[in-house]
C-alpha positions as CSV (number, residue, x, y, z in Angstrom):
1,M,0.0,0.0,0.0
2,I,1.3,3.5,-0.9
3,E,0.0,6.5,1.1
4,T,1.0,10.1,0.4
5,F,0.6,12.6,3.2
6,I,0.5,16.4,3.9
7,V,1.0,17.5,7.5
8,T,-1.2,20.4,8.7
9,G,0.9,23.0,10.4
10,G,4.0,21.9,8.6
11,P,5.9,23.9,6.0
12,P,3.8,24.2,2.8
13,A,4.7,22.3,-0.3
14,I,6.0,24.8,-2.9
15,G,5.1,22.5,-5.8
16,P,3.0,19.6,-6.8
17,Y,4.2,17.1,-4.2
18,S,3.3,15.7,-0.8
19,H,5.3,16.0,2.4
20,G,6.0,12.3,2.1
21,V,5.0,8.8,1.1
22,Q,4.6,5.8,3.3
23,C,5.0,2.4,1.6
24,S,3.5,-0.9,3.0
25,G,3.4,0.7,6.4
26,S,7.1,0.5,7.0
27,M,9.0,2.8,4.7
28,I,8.6,6.6,4.8
29,F,10.1,8.8,2.1
30,L,10.1,12.5,2.9
31,S,10.3,15.1,0.2
32,G,13.3,17.4,0.4
33,Q,12.9,20.0,3.1
34,V,14.2,23.6,3.0
35,A,14.1,25.9,6.0
36,L,10.4,27.0,5.7
37,N,8.2,27.8,8.6
38,A,4.5,27.0,8.5
39,G,3.8,30.3,6.8
40,G,6.1,29.4,3.9
41,E,8.8,31.9,4.9
42,L,12.5,30.9,4.6
43,I,14.0,30.9,8.1
44,G,17.7,31.5,8.8
45,S,20.4,33.6,7.2
46,N,23.1,30.9,7.3
47,A,23.4,27.2,6.8
48,A,23.4,26.3,10.5
49,E,20.2,28.2,11.2
50,Q,18.6,26.7,8.1
51,T,19.7,23.2,9.1
52,R,18.1,23.6,12.5
53,Q,14.8,24.7,10.9
54,I,14.9,21.8,8.5
55,F,15.3,19.3,11.3
56,E,12.3,20.9,13.1
57,N,10.3,20.3,9.9
58,I,11.6,16.7,9.5
59,R,10.8,15.9,13.1
60,L,7.2,17.2,12.7
61,L,6.7,15.2,9.5
62,L,8.1,12.0,10.9
63,A,6.0,12.4,14.1
64,S,2.9,12.6,11.9
65,R,3.7,9.0,10.9
66,N,4.7,7.8,14.5
67,A,8.4,8.0,13.6
68,S,11.4,10.0,14.7
69,L,14.9,10.7,13.6
70,S,16.0,7.4,15.1
71,N,14.0,5.7,12.3
72,V,15.9,7.5,9.5
73,V,18.0,5.0,7.5
74,K,19.2,7.4,4.7
75,S,19.5,11.1,4.2
76,T,20.6,13.2,1.3
77,V,21.9,16.7,1.9
78,F,22.0,19.4,-0.9
79,L,24.1,22.4,-0.3
80,Q,24.3,25.6,-2.3
81,S,28.0,25.7,-1.4
82,M,30.3,23.1,0.0
83,D,31.8,26.0,2.1
84,D,28.7,25.4,4.3
85,F,29.4,21.7,4.8
86,S,31.0,22.1,8.3
87,S,28.3,24.3,9.8
88,M,25.5,22.1,8.3
89,N,27.3,19.0,9.5
90,E,27.6,20.3,13.1
91,E,23.8,20.9,13.3
92,Y,23.2,17.6,11.5
93,A,25.2,15.8,14.2
94,K,23.3,17.5,17.0
95,A,20.0,16.6,15.5
96,F,20.9,12.9,15.1
97,G,22.9,12.4,18.3
98,E,24.5,9.0,18.3
99,H,22.3,7.7,15.4
100,R,24.2,7.6,12.2
101,P,22.0,6.9,9.1
102,A,23.7,6.5,5.7
103,R,24.2,9.9,4.0
104,S,25.1,11.6,0.7
105,A,25.9,15.3,0.4
106,F,26.1,17.3,-2.8
107,Q,26.7,20.9,-3.9
108,V,24.0,22.0,-6.3
109,A,23.6,25.2,-8.4
110,R,20.5,26.4,-6.8
111,L,17.8,25.4,-4.3
112,P,14.1,26.3,-4.0
113,K,13.5,29.8,-2.4
114,D,17.3,30.3,-2.8
115,A,17.8,28.2,0.4
116,L,21.3,27.3,1.4
117,V,20.5,23.7,2.5
118,E,17.9,21.1,1.6
119,I,17.6,17.7,3.3
120,E,15.5,14.6,2.4
121,V,15.3,11.4,4.4
122,I,14.1,7.9,4.2
123,A,12.9,6.2,7.4
124,C,11.9,2.7,8.3
125,I,9.3,1.8,11.0
126,D,8.3,-1.6,12.3
């Protein structure tokens, strides 16, 4: 079974996509998150601030499916500049604590809303 979902009170989708998709009850695929608040405004003037907001959004979206960051098995990080890797990585490490999901990180030419960071995750629940 495939179920798409939008979370009320979460950051609005800025295109024709859902916040995430849950497959067969156990796999959750979240759309890439930039640092939007519930009103659709970009939060944070640097990569660290934006990464903190992104993880607030990811926590909210996962919680709507009875999951948390400890359920994340893979993440992908998109950076406008690799110069921001260290500051993003510091906030990323704080968010995950001792949990270490698989991860890829890329520098990209541009992100939605001219964000500095975008993160997508895949989570697995029992």
